[in-house]
N, C-alpha and C positions, 0 to 999 in steps of 0.2 A: 504493499499500500504506500503510494508516495504521500510526501508531507502536505501537498496542497489538498489533496483528498481527505487527510487526517483533519485538517484545520476545516474543512468545509463539514464534514460530519460533525464536528463539535460546534460548529457555529460560530466560530471565533476568528479574527482577523491574524494575519500572518505575524504581526508584532505583538501577539498578546503574551503577557508574562506567564510564568511557572503558575502563578495563584489563578490567573483567567484559566489557564488549560484545566486545574483542578475544580473551578466552581462550575465549567461547562459539563466537565465528565460527572461530577456527582449529580447534577440536576438530570443529564440524560439516563445517567445508570438508574436513578430513580425512577424515571418514566418509562423506560423499557425493560425493568428487570422482570423475568419471568413469571415470579411470584406474584407481581401486581397485575399481569397481563395472563392469567391462566387461560382465557379464552381466545387468545391471539396466538396463532401457531408460529407466526413470524417473529413474536418477542424475542426468542433466543438469538436468532439470527441478528437482529438489531443490537440486542445487547453485546454481542461478541464483537462486532463492529465497533461499537463506541469504545469498549475495552481495549481493542487493538490499537486504535487511533489514539486513545490515551497514553498507553505504553510506549508507542512510537514517539509521539512528540515530547514525553517526559524523558525519554533517553536522549532525544535531539537537545533539548534543554540543557542536560548535563554535559554533553559534548560541547556545547557553546561557552557554557561557564569553564570548563577546563582549558578551551582553548583561549579564553581572555586572560586567565590567570597565566598560563604559559607564555602568552605574549608580554604581559607586565614583567615577568620573573626575567624573561630573556632581555628586555629592554634595559632593566636594572643592571644587569651582568655585562651588558655591553661593553667593549674596551673603547668605544669611541664615545661614551658618556663622559662628559665634562667632569674631572676631579674638583672636588670642592678646594678653595683656596686654603693654603697652610697656615697664613696668618692674615686672617681679616681684618681690614681697616678698623679701626674703633670708631664707632659712632658717636657723634658729637652729642653731649647730654642736653637732654630737652626737657623742660618742665612737665611735670605729669599732666595729662590732659584728663579733664571731666569725663566719667564713664559715660558712653553713649547708649542710647536705648538700642535694645536688640531689634534688627529688622524685622519686621514680620514675613513669616514664610508661608506661601501659599500652596498648598497642599491641592494635588489634582488626583481627583477620585476616578478611576475608570469604571464604567458601567457595562455589564455584560447584557445585551437584550435577551431576556428569556423569552420573549413573545415569537422569536424564529424556530420552527422546527426544521433543521437542518437535513434530516433525511428526507423528509416529505417535500423539501423545496429543491431536492435533487431529482430531475425527472428521471434519469438513467437508474439511479438506485432505488427509487420507488417503483419503477417498472419491474425490476430484478426482484425485489420483494414481494410485489403483487403475483410475480409468476411463480416464485417459490411456495406462496401460499396456496396458489392453484394446484400445484404438484403434490403437495400434501392433502388437500381436498380430494384429488383425483386417487392418490393411493388409499385413503379411507374409505373411498367408494369402489374400491379394487378396478379401477379402470387402468390398468397396469401398461397397456399398451399406449393409449393417450398420454399418461403421464412420461412414458419413456419419450413419445415424440416432442412433448414440451420441453424436457429437460434437456435433449439432445439438441434441440434449436437454440436454447439458452446458451450452452457450451460454445456455440459459435460466435454468439454474439458477446458474451461475458468470458472472454479467454482469461484462463488462469484465475477464476474468482473461487476461493475455497469454498464458498457455500454452495455454488453451483455444481463444484466437482464432487462435494459431499451427497448431496442429494440426488447426483447422477448415479453414484455408486449405490445409494441405498434403494432406488429404484430399481435397478437392474438386480439387485439382492431379493427384492420382495417379489419381483416377478419370477425369478427362479425358485423361490419357496412356493410359489403356485405352481410351476411346472412339475416339482417334485410330487406335489400331492396328486396331480392327474396322471402321474407317471411317464412324463416326457422328460426323461432323464437326459438323454443328448442335448436337447435344447437347452434343458436346465443347467447343464454343464458350461454351455457356451455364456450364459448370461452370468454364470459364478465368475467364471474367468475374466469377463468384462468388468464386473465390479471390483475385484482383485486388481485388475490393471488400473482403473480408474483412480481409486484412492488409496494406494497402497500404504501411505503415511499413516492411516487411520487404523490403529493396531486393535481397537475393539472391534471394528467392522471386520478387518482381516481374519481375525481369528474365528468369528461365526463364518464366514465365508469358507475359509479352509476347512472348518467342521463339516460343513454342507457338502463340500467336494470330496470329502471321503466318506461321507454318507451316501453319495451319488455312486462312487467307485463300487462301495460294498453292495449296493443294490443292483448293479449292472453285473456281478459276478453270478 
């Protein structure tokens, strides 16, 4: 996920401070937390996107701070820096001045617009989440072939999207389970291998797919 997309997800400008990032993350995390949205099947995906954007921006902020500190330290150690005079000339003694009042300091308070929903304001992201919701509804209705058609179309439009990759593999696995029940073992094996190839980094899903593959092999004997 690029930094620009992270800022857009959290609804904050690129010059936002770490405090601004934390405030935006907490607000959206509360809004999209799955426990708060039990009837929204896309809440988990939204919550995961917000978490990922926050982690990336937080780590990026640490890198900026380290770079700034390194730059200051390097400039202090630079041999080109002008050394202080060994015997600075004495300043003429002047009568003490009356204490001056401290100048007033103007404190600028940054405000974060809480009215903007960054996810719904991004057409592409909203389209992806709406399509993922449709895929999940189709799986509940056991319309597996339609769900496969939708998610395969999504994978062409949203390349390398972890959410699309995950649900594509899940859809293949769900359909293979249905094929096993009706005895279509050869076709089930094809879709199990597709699921394993689609999302190999998902350990939990890979474990279930490999278990079903072993089950198919035993049934074919």
